[in-house]
C-alpha positions in Angstrom: -28.6 -24.8 -24.3 -25.2 -25.6 -22.8 -25.2 -27.9 -19.7 -22.7 -26.8 -17.1 -21.7 -28.3 -13.7 -20.5 -25.8 -11.1 -18.6 -27.3 -8.1 -18.4 -25.6 -4.8 -21.8 -24.0 -5.7 -22.6 -23.3 -2.0 -19.5 -21.1 -1.7 -19.0 -17.4 -2.2 -17.9 -17.6 -5.8 -19.6 -20.8 -6.9 -23.2 -19.7 -6.1 -22.7 -16.5 -8.1 -21.3 -18.5 -11.0 -24.2 -20.9 -10.9 -26.8 -18.1 -10.9 -25.1 -16.0 -13.6 -24.8 -18.9 -16.0 -28.4 -19.9 -15.4 -29.4 -16.3 -16.2 -27.4 -16.5 -19.4 -29.2 -19.6 -20.6 -27.1 -22.5 -19.3 -28.7 -25.6 -17.8 -26.8 -25.4 -14.5 -26.1 -28.3 -12.2 -24.9 -27.0 -8.8 -22.7 -29.5 -6.9 -21.9 -29.1 -3.2 -21.3 -31.3 -0.2 -23.9 -29.9 2.2 -27.6 -30.7 1.9 -28.2 -27.0 2.7 -27.4 -26.3 -1.0 -30.9 -27.3 -1.8 -32.1 -24.4 0.3 -29.7 -22.0 -1.4 -31.2 -22.6 -4.8 -34.7 -23.5 -3.8 -37.2 -22.1 -6.4 -34.5 -21.4 -8.9 -34.0 -23.2 -12.3 -30.8 -24.9 -11.1 -30.5 -28.6 -10.5 -28.7 -29.5 -7.2 -26.4 -32.5 -6.6 -25.1 -33.2 -3.1 -21.7 -34.9 -3.1 -18.2 -34.5 -1.5 -15.7 -34.6 -4.3 -13.3 -36.6 -2.2 -15.8 -39.5 -2.3 -14.9 -41.0 -5.7 -17.6 -43.7 -5.4 -20.4 -41.2 -4.7 -19.2 -38.9 -7.5 -19.2 -41.8 -10.0 -22.9 -42.5 -9.1 -23.9 -39.1 -10.5 -25.1 -39.3 -14.0 -24.7 -36.2 -16.1 -25.1 -37.1 -19.8 -24.4 -34.4 -22.4 -22.4 -32.2 -20.0 -20.7 -29.3 -21.9 -18.6 -27.7 -19.2 -17.4 -27.9 -15.6 -16.5 -24.8 -13.6 -14.5 -26.1 -10.7 -14.8 -23.6 -7.8 -14.7 -26.1 -4.9 -11.7 -26.1 -2.6 -10.2 -25.3 0.7 -8.9 -21.7 1.0 -7.0 -20.8 4.1 -3.7 -19.3 5.3 -3.2 -22.2 7.7 -3.9 -25.8 8.3 -2.4 -29.3 7.9 -1.1 -30.2 4.5 -3.3 -33.3 4.4 -6.4 -31.1 4.5 -5.4 -29.1 1.5 -4.3 -32.3 -0.3 -7.6 -33.9 0.4 -9.9 -31.0 -0.6 -7.9 -29.4 -3.4 -5.8 -32.1 -4.9 -7.6 -35.4 -4.4 -11.0 -33.8 -5.0 -9.7 -32.3 -8.3 -8.2 -35.7 -9.4 -11.6 -37.4 -8.7 -13.5 -34.8 -10.6 -11.2 -35.0 -13.6 -11.5 -38.8 -13.7 -15.3 -38.6 -13.6 -15.3 -35.9 -16.2 -14.1 -38.4 -18.8 -17.1 -40.5 -17.9 -19.4 -37.5 -18.5 -18.1 -37.1 -22.0 -15.0 -35.0 -21.5 -16.6 -31.5 -21.0 -14.5 -28.4 -20.9 -13.0 -27.8 -17.4 -12.5 -24.3 -16.1 -10.4 -24.6 -13.0 -10.4 -21.7 -10.5 -6.8 -21.6 -9.2 -5.2 -18.8 -7.3 -2.7 -16.0 -7.7 -1.0 -17.3 -4.5 1.0 -19.5 -6.8 3.0 -16.4 -7.8 3.7 -15.2 -4.3 7.2 -14.5 -3.1 8.5 -12.2 -0.4 9.3 -9.3 -2.7 7.4 -6.9 -4.9 5.8 -8.5 -8.0 4.3 -6.0 -10.5 2.4 -6.9 -13.7 3.1 -10.6 -13.1 2.4 -12.6 -16.3 1.2 -16.2 -16.6 4.6 -17.3 -18.0 6.6 -16.3 -14.9 8.7 -19.1 -13.5 6.8 -19.9 -10.3 8.5 -19.8 -6.9 8.4 -22.5 -4.3 4.8 -22.4 -2.8 4.6 -20.0 0.1 2.2 -22.3 2.1 0.1 -25.5 1.8 -2.7 -23.7 0.1 -0.5 -22.4 -2.7 1.1 -25.8 -3.0 -2.3 -27.5 -3.4 -3.6 -25.1 -6.0 -0.4 -25.6 -8.0 -0.6 -29.4 -7.7 -4.3 -29.2 -8.8 -3.3 -27.1 -11.8 -0.8 -29.7 -12.8 -3.5 -32.4 -12.6 -5.7 -30.3 -14.9 -2.9 -29.8 -17.4 -2.1 -33.5 -17.5 -5.7 -34.7 -17.9 -5.6 -36.6 -21.1 -8.5 -35.9 -23.5 -10.0 -33.1 -21.4 -10.1 -29.6 -22.8 -9.3 -27.1 -19.9 -8.8 -23.5 -19.0 -7.2 -22.3 -15.7 -7.8 -18.9 -14.2 -5.8 -17.3 -11.4 -7.9 -14.6 -9.7 -6.3 -12.2 -7.3 -8.0 -11.4 -4.0 -11.7 -12.0 -4.7 -14.1 -9.8 -2.6 -17.7 -8.7 -2.6 -20.9 -9.0 -0.7 -21.1 -12.3 1.1 -17.4 -12.9 1.3 -16.3 -14.1 4.7 -12.5 -14.2 4.0 -10.7 -11.2 2.5 -12.1 -7.9 3.8 -13.8 -9.4 6.9 -10.5 -11.0 7.8 -8.7 -7.6 7.6 -11.5 -5.9 9.6 -11.3 -8.5 12.3 -7.6 -8.0 12.6 -8.1 -4.2 12.8 -10.5 -4.7 15.7 -7.9 -6.7 17.7 -5.3 -3.9 17.7 -2.8 -2.0 15.6 -2.1 -3.5 12.2 1.5 -3.9 11.1 2.8 -1.5 8.5 5.9 -2.4 6.5 8.1 -0.3 4.3 6.0 2.9 5.0 2.8 1.3 3.8 3.7 1.6 0.2 2.5 -1.8 -1.0 -0.3 -2.0 -3.6 -2.4 -4.8 -4.8 -5.1 -5.4 -7.5 -8.1 -7.0 -5.9 -10.9 -8.6 -7.9 -14.6 -8.0 -7.4 -16.5 -11.3 -7.6 -18.7 -10.1 -10.4 -15.6 -9.6 -12.6 -14.5 -13.2 -11.9 -17.9 -14.5 -12.8 -17.9 -12.5 -16.0 -14.4 -13.8 -16.9 -15.6 -17.4 -16.4 -18.8 -16.8 -18.5 -16.7 -15.3 -21.3 -14.3 -18.3 -21.3 -17.3 -20.6 -21.6 -18.7 -18.6 -24.5 -15.5 -19.0 -26.5 -14.1 -22.1 -24.9 -12.6 -23.4 -28.1 -10.3 -20.4 -28.1 -9.3 -20.8 -24.5 -8.5 -24.5 -24.4 -5.1 -25.1 -22.9 -4.7 -21.5 -21.6 -4.0 -20.1 -18.2 -5.3 -16.6 -17.5 -4.8 -14.0 -14.7 -8.0 -12.3 -13.5 -8.0 -9.2 -11.4 -9.6 -5.8 -11.2 -6.7 -4.4 -13.1 -6.3 -1.5 -10.7 -3.4 -1.2 -8.3 -4.7 0.1 -5.0 -2.8 0.8 -1.8 -3.3 -1.9 0.8 -3.6 0.8 3.4 -6.3 2.5 1.4 -8.2 -0.8 1.0 -8.2 -1.4 4.7 -8.9 2.2 5.7 -11.8 2.7 3.3 -13.3 -0.7 4.2 -13.0 0.0 7.9 -14.7 3.4 7.6 -17.7 1.7 6.0 -17.8 -0.9 8.7 -17.3 1.8 11.5 -14.0 0.2 12.6 -11.1 2.3 13.8 -7.8 1.4 12.2 -4.4 2.0 13.9 -1.1 1.2 12.3 2.3 0.2 13.8 5.3 0.6 11.6 7.6 -2.5 11.9 10.9 -3.4 10.2 10.2 -6.3 7.8 13.3 -8.4 8.5 12.7 -8.4 12.3 8.9 -9.0 11.9 9.4 -11.8 9.4 11.9 -13.6 11.8 9.4 -13.3 14.7 6.5 -14.5 12.6 8.3 -17.5 11.4 9.2 -18.4 15.0 5.5 -18.1 16.0 4.5 -20.3 13.0 7.1 -22.9 14.2 5.6 -22.9 17.7 2.1 -23.5 16.3 3.2 -26.3 14.0 4.8 -28.1 16.9 2.3 -27.4 19.7 -0.9 -26.0 18.2 -1.1 -27.2 14.6 -4.9 -26.8 14.3 -4.8 -23.2 15.6 -4.0 -20.5 13.1 -1.5 -17.9 14.4 -2.7 -14.3 14.7 -0.4 -13.5 11.8 1.3 -15.7 9.3 4.3 -15.0 7.1 2.0 -15.0 4.1 -0.6 -12.6 5.5 2.1 -10.3 6.6 3.8 -10.5 3.3 0.6 -9.3 1.6 0.9 -6.1 3.6 4.6 -5.7 3.0 4.9 -6.3 -0.8 3.2 -5.0 -3.9 1.5 -7.7 -6.0 -0.3 -7.0 -9.3 -1.2 -9.1 -12.3 -0.7 -8.6 -16.1 -4.1 -9.1 -17.8 -2.9 -8.8 -21.4 -3.3 -12.5 -22.2 -7.1 -12.7 -21.3 -7.7 -9.3 -22.9 -5.9 -10.2 -26.2 -7.2 -13.7 -26.5 -10.9 -13.3 -25.7 -11.5 -9.6 -25.1 -12.3 -9.8 -21.4 -11.5 -6.8 -19.2 -12.6 -6.0 -15.7 -15.5 -3.5 -15.3 -15.8 -3.1 -11.5 -13.2 -0.6 -10.1 -12.4 -0.7 -6.4 -14.6 2.3 -5.5 -17.7 0.7 -7.1 -16.7 -2.8 -5.8 -16.5 -1.5 -2.2 -19.9 0.2 -2.6 -21.5 -3.1 -3.8 -19.7 -5.1 -1.0 -21.2 -3.0 1.8 -24.5 -2.5 0.1 -25.0 -6.3 -0.3 -27.1 -8.0 -2.9 -29.2 -11.1 -3.5 -26.4 -13.2 -4.9 -24.5 -13.0 -1.7 
């Protein structure tokens, strides 16, 4: 029975990974920083450890002999915030975990990164893992890329990196709920005639990809894989269909991208100077997601380990609004 540590196990993705691996026969250790994690997994065959990964001393006190793998889901995900917060939660935390992993016998580390490392303010279709990466669009993308570099340079540790695109599903409080909240506030901006498409990823597909990597981890050591639903869907369609299920009316306002981008950057500048802790109503990154098409090439993970997504957007949307126990 493989023994697997899941970090960020109290989060949207982490708790699903922990439960799925336990159901597949792994001895799962769920790690999170809130004591409420014990309530999340109460009555389940999952061991719980409470620790903040930025606390190196507390982490070193955890004894996990014979650990086979670590799935590192923990991290700060946001469009806005001080760089120091992302550095602390995404970079320092990863460095501490990697250092401790050596003490646990050098288990295979699966690091959950982000497709935001690819983002640039133009269309990007079928983006492959070998693409030369642009300058990070925000502190979040910077921190995920910095953490990736730490993982790659971790001497003596086998690793695999995944870059999921837009994870959604029942229990998510970020992607679709964020769009719906914006729609409730007023008209949503539409750029370039609303032609942009994106390939979102249902959370169950991400979980399945991680489980597959762990099943054949010798084949995936040193690899970086894109993970998505593999289906290009109009962003307008995503928002309109989600809003209909949530009984939210959506209105659109067509705006010229260059003018809007200049104005948004000015708003961001104001917030950085005078209200750094308050996220602007719209950021350049969030607007860019509405303006430009972004899809991932999945050929590497398909060819290497035979993984392919199974939840299309129609089914994923149904599951999202129906809800389920794992949420």
